[in-house]
C-alpha positions, 0 to 999 in steps of 0.5 A: 357070534351074532352079527351086529346090524347096520342100524346098530353100527350107524347108531354107534357111529352117530353116538361118537359123532354127537360126543365129538361135536359136544366136545368140539363145541365146548373146547374147540378142535385143538383142545379136544383129545380123543380121550375126551371124545371117548369119555364123552361117548361113554364107550371103550377106546376100541369101540371109538377107534373102530369107527374113527382112527384119529381126531382128524377123521372125526373132524372130517366126518363132522365137517361133512355132516355140517356142510352136507346139511346146509347143502341139502337145504340149498338143493331143496330150495333150488328145486321148489316148484314153482320157483321161489322168489330170491328173497324167499330163498334167502329167508328160508336159508336164514331160517336154517341158519337161525335154527343151527347157530344157538349155543349147541348149533352145528353151524358153530362148528362150521367156523372151526371147520373153516379155520382148520381147513386153512391148515389141513389140506384134506379138509380144505379140499372137502370144504372147497368141494362142498361150498362149490356145490352150494354155490352151484345150487345158487346158480340154479336159483339165479337161472330160474329167477332170470327165466321168471323175469325176477333177475335180468337175463344178462346178469352174470349167473356165477357172480350173482350166485356167489353174492347170494351165497355170501349173504348167507355166510355173512349173516351166519358169521355175524349172528354167531360172532355178535348175536346180530343182526336180527333176521328181519333187519337183515332181510330188509337190508337185502330187499333194499339192495335188490330193489336198488339193483 
């Protein structure tokens, strides 16, 4: 029997994740069954279970993908040369949020992941680890802004990093839950806060 290529295996796994994401966006984690995912993927039961033993495995894989995507963006922003001004970092982060919060946007799954992590210890550990990593990227940005003179050298790095990260999460939640504020309005508010500080 011929061996299946790694590319084929990766594509099949992604096919299942895409089907699960559509189901979760449509019906939520708890209303979606493995059979729903199997039907959506158009695969056999055995094919799906070969990659994911349970719905929790699917949720964890999707959480990894959603949170990991945002983490990569923040890592890239922390390494841009020359360092970006803080407001530009926020602007680019909000671009990412806007791109992924539409009706089919993967960040919509993020809210479900947050809720599920409150009751699922393994998922809570994954989320805590990923979000700590994201805050660490913001700490790098803060240190760079201190070196450039944009932020005071005596500012608490961890505190400022947490606040900046919180601004992005706050924008994400508001956009998904209320459709507002407009990105330009939000950035104008952040600029006013930074100017006052």
